[in-house]
PAKE-999007 format. One record per residue (C-alpha): residue in one letter; x, y, z. Coordinates in Angstrom, 2 decimals, always signed. Example, Ala and Ser with C-alpha at 12.3 -4.5 7.8 and 13.67 -1.06 7.14 Angstrom:
A, +12.30, -4.50, +7.80 $
S, +13.67, -1.06, +7.14 $
This chain:
X, +72.58, +133.23, +69.13 $
X, +69.20, +133.73, +67.46 $
X, +65.94, +133.81, +69.41 $
X, +65.13, +130.23, +68.33 $
X, +68.63, +128.77, +68.78 $
X, +69.22, +126.67, +71.89 $
X, +72.38, +125.65, +73.71 $
X, +72.46, +121.85, +73.61 $
X, +73.89, +120.54, +76.89 $
X, +75.08, +117.07, +77.88 $
X, +75.01, +116.47, +81.67 $
X, +77.44, +114.09, +83.39 $
X, +77.20, +113.27, +87.10 $
X, +76.92, +110.06, +89.10 $
X, +74.29, +111.40, +91.51 $
X, +70.74, +110.90, +90.10 $
X, +69.16, +113.50, +92.40 $
X, +71.64, +116.14, +91.26 $
X, +71.08, +115.22, +87.61 $
X, +67.32, +115.60, +88.06 $
X, +67.82, +119.00, +89.66 $
X, +70.12, +120.17, +86.86 $
X, +67.62, +119.06, +84.22 $
X, +64.84, +121.01, +85.95 $
X, +67.05, +124.10, +86.23 $
X, +68.33, +124.08, +82.66 $
X, +65.06, +123.09, +80.99 $
X, +63.39, +126.14, +82.56 $
X, +65.64, +128.33, +80.39 $
X, +64.24, +128.93, +76.88 $
X, +67.73, +129.11, +75.35 $
X, +69.00, +125.80, +76.84 $
X, +68.09, +122.19, +76.02 $
X, +69.38, +119.10, +77.82 $
X, +70.07, +116.53, +75.09 $
X, +71.48, +113.74, +77.24 $
X, +72.50, +112.54, +80.70 $
X, +75.37, +110.24, +81.68 $
X, +76.27, +108.79, +85.06 $
X, +79.79, +107.54, +84.32 $
X, +82.77, +108.37, +82.14 $
X, +82.31, +105.72, +79.46 $
X, +78.67, +106.66, +78.96 $
X, +79.65, +110.33, +78.78 $
X, +82.09, +109.72, +75.93 $
X, +79.57, +107.57, +74.03 $
X, +76.76, +110.13, +74.39 $
X, +79.05, +112.99, +73.40 $
X, +80.03, +111.19, +70.20 $
X, +76.37, +110.41, +69.50 $
X, +74.90, +113.87, +70.13 $
X, +77.85, +116.30, +69.74 $
X, +76.45, +118.78, +72.29 $
X, +77.30, +122.46, +72.36 $
X, +78.35, +122.31, +76.02 $
X, +79.49, +119.40, +78.19 $
X, +78.60, +119.97, +81.87 $
X, +80.56, +117.42, +83.87 $
X, +81.63, +116.42, +87.39 $
X, +85.24, +115.37, +88.05 $
X, +84.69, +112.31, +90.23 $
X, +82.98, +109.64, +88.12 $
X, +82.87, +105.84, +88.01 $
X, +84.96, +103.98, +85.39 $
X, +86.75, +107.03, +83.99 $
X, +87.42, +110.31, +85.81 $
X, +85.95, +113.56, +84.56 $
X, +89.41, +114.86, +83.70 $
X, +90.12, +111.76, +81.58 $
X, +86.74, +112.15, +79.86 $
X, +87.49, +115.77, +78.99 $
X, +90.95, +114.92, +77.65 $
X, +89.64, +111.95, +75.65 $
X, +86.85, +113.94, +74.02 $
X, +89.12, +116.90, +73.35 $
X, +91.59, +114.64, +71.52 $
X, +88.89, +113.89, +68.92 $
X, +86.91, +117.13, +69.19 $
X, +89.38, +119.99, +69.92 $
X, +86.60, +122.60, +69.91 $
X, +84.66, +120.92, +72.74 $
X, +83.24, +123.43, +75.24 $
X, +83.36, +122.10, +78.80 $
X, +82.04, +123.40, +82.11 $
X, +83.14, +121.49, +85.20 $
X, +80.60, +121.39, +88.04 $
X, +82.29, +119.88, +91.07 $
X, +82.39, +119.76, +94.85 $
X, +86.18, +119.65, +94.63 $
X, +88.08, +122.90, +94.39 $
X, +91.69, +122.08, +95.25 $
X, +94.42, +123.81, +93.27 $
X, +95.50, +120.55, +91.63 $
X, +92.03, +119.47, +90.49 $
X, +91.24, +122.90, +89.06 $
X, +94.59, +122.96, +87.27 $
X, +94.17, +119.45, +85.84 $
X, +90.65, +120.24, +84.62 $
X, +91.78, +123.39, +82.83 $
X, +94.81, +121.59, +81.40 $
X, +92.51, +118.86, +80.08 $
X, +90.41, +121.46, +78.27 $
X, +87.70, +122.81, +80.60 $
X, +86.71, +126.40, +79.80 $
X, +84.48, +126.81, +82.86 $
X, +84.72, +125.66, +86.48 $
X, +81.83, +126.06, +88.90 $
X, +81.68, +124.81, +92.49 $
X, +78.50, +122.90, +93.41 $
X, +77.79, +125.33, +96.23 $
X, +77.44, +128.17, +93.71 $
X, +74.14, +129.82, +92.79 $
X, +71.94, +128.71, +89.91 $
X, +72.56, +132.05, +88.22 $
X, +76.32, +131.45, +88.27 $
X, +75.96, +128.02, +86.69 $
X, +73.68, +129.39, +83.96 $
X, +76.13, +132.21, +83.32 $
X, +78.96, +129.69, +83.02 $
X, +77.06, +127.60, +80.46 $
X, +76.17, +130.64, +78.35 $
X, +79.67, +132.13, +78.57 $
X, +81.45, +128.92, +77.60 $
X, +78.97, +128.41, +74.75 $
X, +80.30, +131.69, +73.37 $
X, +83.82, +130.17, +73.41 $
X, +84.84, +132.28, +76.39 $
X, +86.26, +131.11, +79.71 $
X, +84.26, +131.27, +82.92 $
X, +86.43, +130.91, +86.02 $
X, +85.04, +132.63, +89.16 $
X, +87.53, +134.69, +91.23 $
X, +87.71, +132.12, +94.05 $
X, +88.64, +129.43, +91.54 $
X, +90.99, +131.57, +89.44 $
X, +93.01, +132.52, +92.54 $
X, +93.72, +128.84, +93.19 $
X, +94.52, +128.25, +89.53 $
X, +97.04, +131.10, +89.52 $
X, +98.69, +129.76, +92.68 $
X, +98.93, +126.28, +91.20 $
X, +100.35, +127.51, +87.91 $
X, +103.08, +129.32, +89.82 $
X, +103.87, +126.34, +92.04 $
X, +106.77, +123.93, +91.39 $
X, +105.65, +120.79, +89.58 $
X, +106.31, +117.43, +91.19 $
X, +107.39, +114.60, +88.91 $
X, +105.24, +111.49, +88.64 $
X, +107.67, +109.58, +90.86 $
X, +107.71, +112.39, +93.43 $
X, +103.91, +112.34, +93.53 $
X, +103.98, +108.58, +94.10 $
X, +106.48, +108.95, +96.95 $
X, +104.46, +111.79, +98.47 $
X, +101.24, +109.77, +98.33 $
X, +102.94, +106.91, +100.19 $
X, +104.34, +109.34, +102.76 $
X, +100.79, +110.60, +103.30 $
X, +99.71, +106.99, +103.86 $
X, +102.24, +106.75, +106.70 $
X, +104.84, +104.64, +104.91 $
X, +108.50, +104.75, +105.98 $
X, +111.34, +105.20, +103.49 $
X, +112.05, +101.46, +103.63 $
X, +108.40, +100.62, +102.95 $
X, +108.29, +103.10, +100.07 $
X, +111.52, +101.60, +98.72 $
X, +109.99, +98.12, +98.73 $
X, +106.65, +99.21, +97.24 $
X, +108.18, +101.21, +94.38 $
X, +111.10, +98.80, +93.91 $
X, +113.71, +101.54, +94.22 $
X, +116.68, +101.98, +96.55 $
X, +116.17, +103.61, +99.95 $
X, +118.77, +106.22, +98.97 $
X, +116.63, +107.07, +95.93 $
X, +113.60, +107.51, +98.19 $
X, +115.59, +109.90, +100.39 $
X, +116.64, +111.80, +97.26 $
X, +113.00, +112.16, +96.16 $
X, +111.88, +113.21, +99.65 $
X, +114.51, +115.95, +99.69 $
X, +113.32, +117.26, +96.32 $
X, +109.69, +117.15, +97.47 $
X, +110.43, +119.20, +100.59 $
X, +112.39, +121.76, +98.54 $
X, +109.68, +122.10, +95.89 $
X, +106.89, +122.49, +98.46 $
X, +108.95, +124.91, +100.53 $
X, +108.60, +122.91, +103.76 $
X, +111.06, +121.44, +106.23 $
X, +109.58, +118.07, +107.20 $
X, +107.30, +115.28, +106.04 $
X, +104.33, +116.38, +108.15 $
X, +104.36, +119.86, +106.62 $
X, +104.69, +118.28, +103.18 $
X, +101.57, +116.18, +103.76 $
X, +99.55, +119.19, +104.94 $
X, +100.68, +121.25, +101.94 $
X, +100.01, +118.42, +99.50 $
X, +96.51, +117.75, +100.85 $
X, +95.66, +121.47, +100.70 $
X, +96.79, +121.61, +97.08 $
X, +95.02, +118.38, +96.15 $
X, +98.26, +116.63, +95.19 $
X, +97.53, +113.66, +97.48 $
X, +94.42, +112.21, +99.10 $
X, +94.14, +110.77, +102.58 $
């Protein structure tokens, strides 16, 4: 990067106060320019297409379209997109999904300003920036058994306190099929009962209570 070249950043977050703070932080850096701000997923996609920023700095939890869906949608049309996720959420599943969608950087909102700036500059250079605390969770998730879509649905309903019969009715499948899925879920998570499965799933970000 030359002395006059700037990293053009598009910010995406649904909290105005945080957006204002990020603008102040980034605009203080001579090599960074904020070229747009979006507060939801649809606006993020539109502004990206309009401005084609060098780096997309985005939260995961957004109105209308999730951050992960935004990343995947943009990447489908712009494979070289450089994305840094800035999020409060650091479960194994969310980190994994963000990286799978195309994020090159992942920074937790409790991190220092210096770490965020380093992430933006590193990803701009087409390199990954995953801090050790995040990479450990990513490695664990990548080595974990993958639940099928149906198994995730069953597990979410278990976490909501539903019985096998209630799950059967809600998903329109036989009770025996529910029992089959529950058995597979317990085996894949390496636990012996439904309570342990819920705890494990919540810790990994597979389900939400």
